[in-house]
LOLUM-977411 format. One record per residue: residue number from 1; x negated, y negated, z negated of N, C-alpha, C, O in turn; residue in three letters. Coordinates in Angstrom, 2 decimals, padded with zeros to 5 digits, always signed. Example, Ala and Ser with C-alpha at 12.3 -4.5 7.8 and 13.67 -1.06 7.14 Angstrom:
2
<rec pos="1" n_east="-013.19" n_north="+005.69" n_up="-007.80" ca_east="-012.30" ca_north="+004.50" ca_up="-007.80" c_east="-013.20" c_north="+003.30" c_up="-007.80" o_east="-014.24" o_north="+003.32" o_up="-008.46" code="ALA"/>
<rec pos="2" n_east="-012.85" n_north="+002.25" n_up="-007.08" ca_east="-013.67" ca_north="+001.06" ca_up="-007.14" c_east="-012.90" c_north="-000.03" c_up="-007.87" o_east="-013.41" o_north="-001.14" o_up="-008.04" code="SER"/>
***
This chain:
45
<rec pos="1" n_east="-000.57" n_north="+001.01" n_up="+000.24" ca_east="+000.25" ca_north="-000.39" ca_up="-000.08" c_east="-000.86" c_north="-001.90" c_up="-000.23" o_east="-000.45" o_north="-003.05" o_up="-000.11" code="MET"/>
<rec pos="2" n_east="-002.18" n_north="-001.53" n_up="-000.50" ca_east="-002.71" ca_north="-002.67" ca_up="-000.31" c_east="-003.21" c_north="-002.50" c_up="+000.47" o_east="-004.26" o_north="-002.09" o_up="-000.04" code="VAL"/>
<rec pos="3" n_east="-003.36" n_north="-002.47" n_up="+001.52" ca_east="-004.38" ca_north="-002.66" ca_up="+002.85" c_east="-003.02" c_north="-002.76" c_up="+003.65" o_east="-003.10" o_north="-003.65" o_up="+004.50" code="ASP"/>
<rec pos="4" n_east="-002.07" n_north="-002.27" n_up="+003.64" ca_east="-000.53" ca_north="-002.94" ca_up="+004.43" c_east="-000.51" c_north="-004.36" c_up="+003.45" o_east="-001.50" o_north="-004.87" o_up="+003.97" code="ILE"/>
<rec pos="5" n_east="-000.22" n_north="-005.06" n_up="+002.74" ca_east="-000.52" ca_north="-005.73" ca_up="+001.67" c_east="-001.00" c_north="-006.69" c_up="+002.56" o_east="-000.41" o_north="-007.54" o_up="+003.22" code="TYR"/>
<rec pos="6" n_east="-002.60" n_north="-006.29" n_up="+002.43" ca_east="-003.63" ca_north="-006.85" ca_up="+003.42" c_east="-003.35" c_north="-007.53" c_up="+003.83" o_east="-003.30" o_north="-008.74" o_up="+003.63" code="VAL"/>
<rec pos="7" n_east="-002.83" n_north="-006.28" n_up="+005.19" ca_east="-002.49" ca_north="-006.83" ca_up="+006.86" c_east="-001.61" c_north="-007.59" c_up="+007.52" o_east="-001.60" o_north="-007.99" o_up="+008.69" code="ALA"/>
<rec pos="8" n_east="-000.62" n_north="-007.78" n_up="+006.30" ca_east="+000.05" ca_north="-008.95" ca_up="+006.25" c_east="+000.15" c_north="-010.44" c_up="+005.59" o_east="+000.74" o_north="-011.52" o_up="+005.62" code="LEU"/>
<rec pos="9" n_east="-000.66" n_north="-009.85" n_up="+005.12" ca_east="-001.80" ca_north="-011.15" ca_up="+004.71" c_east="-002.03" c_north="-011.90" c_up="+005.53" o_east="-001.55" o_north="-013.03" o_up="+005.62" code="ILE"/>
<rec pos="10" n_east="-002.79" n_north="-011.41" n_up="+006.22" ca_east="-003.71" ca_north="-011.68" ca_up="+007.62" c_east="-002.68" c_north="-012.15" c_up="+008.27" o_east="-002.50" o_north="-013.36" o_up="+008.21" code="ILE"/>
<rec pos="11" n_east="-001.95" n_north="-011.49" n_up="+008.90" ca_east="-001.18" ca_north="-011.60" ca_up="+010.11" c_east="+000.12" c_north="-012.81" c_up="+009.66" o_east="+000.60" o_north="-013.08" o_up="+010.76" code="TYR"/>
<rec pos="12" n_east="+000.72" n_north="-013.45" n_up="+008.85" ca_east="+001.26" ca_north="-014.34" ca_up="+007.82" c_east="+002.30" c_north="-014.09" c_up="+008.14" o_east="+003.13" o_north="-014.77" o_up="+008.73" code="GLY"/>
<rec pos="13" n_east="+002.35" n_north="-012.65" n_up="+007.62" ca_east="+003.48" ca_north="-012.13" ca_up="+007.46" c_east="+003.78" c_north="-011.89" c_up="+005.95" o_east="+004.92" o_north="-011.48" o_up="+005.70" code="ARG"/>
<rec pos="14" n_east="+003.14" n_north="-012.03" n_up="+005.14" ca_east="+003.40" ca_north="-012.05" ca_up="+003.85" c_east="+002.39" c_north="-013.32" c_up="+003.44" o_east="+001.66" o_north="-013.96" o_up="+004.19" code="ARG"/>
<rec pos="15" n_east="+002.59" n_north="-013.49" n_up="+001.87" ca_east="+001.75" ca_north="-014.11" ca_up="+001.27" c_east="+001.56" c_north="-013.38" c_up="+000.24" o_east="+002.18" o_north="-012.34" o_up="-000.02" code="THR"/>
<rec pos="16" n_east="+000.30" n_north="-014.11" n_up="-000.69" ca_east="+000.01" ca_north="-013.42" ca_up="-001.64" c_east="+001.11" c_north="-013.12" c_up="-002.67" o_east="+001.50" o_north="-012.00" o_up="-003.01" code="PHE"/>
<rec pos="17" n_east="+001.63" n_north="-014.62" n_up="-003.22" ca_east="+003.12" ca_north="-014.38" ca_up="-004.69" c_east="+004.29" c_north="-013.63" c_up="-003.97" o_east="+005.41" o_north="-013.85" o_up="-004.42" code="GLU"/>
<rec pos="18" n_east="+004.17" n_north="-012.68" n_up="-002.80" ca_east="+004.74" ca_north="-011.84" ca_up="-002.47" c_east="+004.93" c_north="-010.37" c_up="-002.75" o_east="+005.85" o_north="-009.57" o_up="-002.61" code="GLN"/>
<rec pos="19" n_east="+003.59" n_north="-010.34" n_up="-003.25" ca_east="+003.02" ca_north="-009.14" ca_up="-003.36" c_east="+003.10" c_north="-008.77" c_up="-005.10" o_east="+002.79" o_north="-009.37" o_up="-006.13" code="VAL"/>
<rec pos="20" n_east="+003.64" n_north="-007.57" n_up="-004.79" ca_east="+004.13" ca_north="-006.88" ca_up="-006.72" c_east="+002.85" c_north="-007.33" c_up="-007.23" o_east="+001.86" o_north="-007.72" o_up="-006.60" code="PRO"/>
<rec pos="21" n_east="+003.04" n_north="-007.20" n_up="-008.55" ca_east="+002.12" ca_north="-008.04" ca_up="-009.17" c_east="+000.61" c_north="-006.74" c_up="-009.95" o_east="-000.55" o_north="-006.97" o_up="-010.30" code="SER"/>
<rec pos="22" n_east="+001.67" n_north="-005.16" n_up="-009.91" ca_east="+001.16" ca_north="-004.21" ca_up="-010.65" c_east="+000.25" c_north="-004.18" c_up="-008.40" o_east="-000.63" o_north="-003.34" o_up="-008.19" code="ILE"/>
<rec pos="23" n_east="+000.47" n_north="-004.67" n_up="-007.77" ca_east="-000.77" ca_north="-004.45" ca_up="-006.79" c_east="-002.27" c_north="-005.45" c_up="-006.16" o_east="-003.29" o_north="-005.18" o_up="-005.53" code="LEU"/>
<rec pos="24" n_east="-001.42" n_north="-007.17" n_up="-006.99" ca_east="-002.09" ca_north="-008.64" ca_up="-007.16" c_east="-003.88" c_north="-008.11" c_up="-007.20" o_east="-004.96" o_north="-008.33" o_up="-006.66" code="GLN"/>
<rec pos="25" n_east="-003.34" n_north="-007.44" n_up="-008.07" ca_east="-005.33" ca_north="-007.71" ca_up="-008.09" c_east="-006.37" c_north="-006.91" c_up="-006.98" o_east="-007.51" o_north="-007.16" o_up="-006.61" code="THR"/>
<rec pos="26" n_east="-005.48" n_north="-005.92" n_up="-006.68" ca_east="-006.38" ca_north="-005.43" ca_up="-005.58" c_east="-006.20" c_north="-005.74" c_up="-004.02" o_east="-006.69" o_north="-005.26" o_up="-002.99" code="LYS"/>
<rec pos="27" n_east="-005.14" n_north="-006.91" n_up="-004.33" ca_east="-005.11" ca_north="-006.64" ca_up="-002.96" c_east="-006.37" c_north="-008.66" c_up="-003.38" o_east="-007.59" o_north="-008.83" o_up="-003.36" code="VAL"/>
<rec pos="28" n_east="-006.16" n_north="-008.84" n_up="-003.43" ca_east="-007.51" ca_north="-009.85" ca_up="-003.38" c_east="-008.57" c_north="-009.54" c_up="-003.79" o_east="-009.46" o_north="-010.34" o_up="-003.50" code="GLU"/>
<rec pos="29" n_east="-009.03" n_north="-008.24" n_up="-004.64" ca_east="-010.18" ca_north="-007.74" ca_up="-004.23" c_east="-010.58" c_north="-007.23" c_up="-002.90" o_east="-011.76" o_north="-007.08" o_up="-002.57" code="GLU"/>
<rec pos="30" n_east="-009.19" n_north="-006.87" n_up="-001.87" ca_east="-010.15" ca_north="-006.36" ca_up="-000.90" c_east="-009.81" c_north="-007.76" c_up="-000.19" o_east="-010.87" o_north="-008.34" o_up="+000.04" code="GLU"/>
<rec pos="31" n_east="-009.01" n_north="-008.29" n_up="+000.10" ca_east="-009.92" ca_north="-010.16" ca_up="+000.79" c_east="-010.83" c_north="-010.17" c_up="+000.40" o_east="-011.82" o_north="-010.03" o_up="+001.11" code="LEU"/>
<rec pos="32" n_east="-010.90" n_north="-010.39" n_up="-001.28" ca_east="-012.33" ca_north="-011.10" ca_up="-000.86" c_east="-013.24" c_north="-009.76" c_up="-000.23" o_east="-013.83" o_north="-010.19" o_up="+000.76" code="ASN"/>
<rec pos="33" n_east="-013.51" n_north="-008.54" n_up="-000.41" ca_east="-014.52" ca_north="-008.11" ca_up="+000.38" c_east="-014.86" c_north="-008.49" c_up="+001.71" o_east="-015.96" o_north="-008.60" o_up="+002.26" code="ALA"/>
<rec pos="34" n_east="-013.24" n_north="-008.74" n_up="+002.31" ca_east="-012.62" ca_north="-008.80" ca_up="+003.84" c_east="-013.47" c_north="-010.56" c_up="+003.61" o_east="-014.27" o_north="-010.65" o_up="+004.54" code="LEU"/>
<rec pos="35" n_east="-013.53" n_north="-011.88" n_up="+002.70" ca_east="-014.12" ca_north="-013.02" ca_up="+003.02" c_east="-013.36" c_north="-013.43" c_up="+003.21" o_east="-013.47" o_north="-014.33" o_up="+004.04" code="ALA"/>
<rec pos="36" n_east="-011.60" n_north="-013.09" n_up="+002.49" ca_east="-010.88" ca_north="-014.58" ca_up="+002.83" c_east="-010.24" c_north="-014.80" c_up="+001.76" o_east="-010.13" o_north="-013.99" o_up="+000.83" code="LEU"/>
<rec pos="37" n_east="-009.88" n_north="-015.66" n_up="+001.79" ca_east="-008.78" ca_north="-016.17" ca_up="-000.06" c_east="-007.46" c_north="-015.38" c_up="+000.27" o_east="-007.32" o_north="-014.69" o_up="+001.28" code="ASN"/>
<rec pos="38" n_east="-006.46" n_north="-015.60" n_up="-000.78" ca_east="-005.79" ca_north="-015.11" ca_up="-001.04" c_east="-004.19" c_north="-015.36" c_up="-000.28" o_east="-003.14" o_north="-014.76" o_up="-000.51" code="THR"/>
<rec pos="39" n_east="-004.49" n_north="-016.55" n_up="+000.73" ca_east="-003.52" ca_north="-017.08" ca_up="+001.64" c_east="-004.24" c_north="-016.15" c_up="+003.24" o_east="-003.44" o_north="-015.73" o_up="+004.07" code="ASP"/>
<rec pos="40" n_east="-005.61" n_north="-015.98" n_up="+003.43" ca_east="-005.33" ca_north="-014.99" ca_up="+004.00" c_east="-007.03" c_north="-015.95" c_up="+005.21" o_east="-007.83" o_north="-015.58" o_up="+006.07" code="GLY"/>
<rec pos="41" n_east="-006.83" n_north="-016.74" n_up="+004.73" ca_east="-007.97" ca_north="-017.05" ca_up="+005.76" c_east="-009.29" c_north="-017.62" c_up="+005.23" o_east="-009.22" o_north="-018.41" o_up="+004.29" code="SER"/>
<rec pos="42" n_east="-010.58" n_north="-017.28" n_up="+005.79" ca_east="-011.76" ca_north="-017.08" ca_up="+005.99" c_east="-012.40" c_north="-018.51" c_up="+004.28" o_east="-012.20" o_north="-019.71" o_up="+004.09" code="PRO"/>
<rec pos="43" n_east="-013.05" n_north="-017.57" n_up="+003.60" ca_east="-013.74" ca_north="-018.77" ca_up="+002.12" c_east="-014.28" c_north="-019.17" c_up="+003.07" o_east="-014.21" o_north="-018.99" o_up="+004.28" code="GLN"/>
<rec pos="44" n_east="-014.94" n_north="-019.83" n_up="+002.30" ca_east="-016.10" ca_north="-021.30" ca_up="+002.60" c_east="-017.21" c_north="-020.69" c_up="+001.94" o_east="-017.07" o_north="-019.82" o_up="+001.09" code="ARG"/>
<rec pos="45" n_east="-018.58" n_north="-021.24" n_up="+002.41" ca_east="-019.55" ca_north="-020.23" ca_up="+002.27" c_east="-020.60" c_north="-021.95" c_up="+001.41" o_east="-021.74" o_north="-021.82" o_up="+000.98" code="GLN"/>
***
């Protein structure tokens, strides 16, 4: 489910706030591993 929510956030179909709270930590970790913010945009370096 984490991968699905990550993909939905990246493609703009869901927001991080729409991710169930039980999955938010894992989704945020996966987005960070991809160098993305919780809104799916690239992190600034």
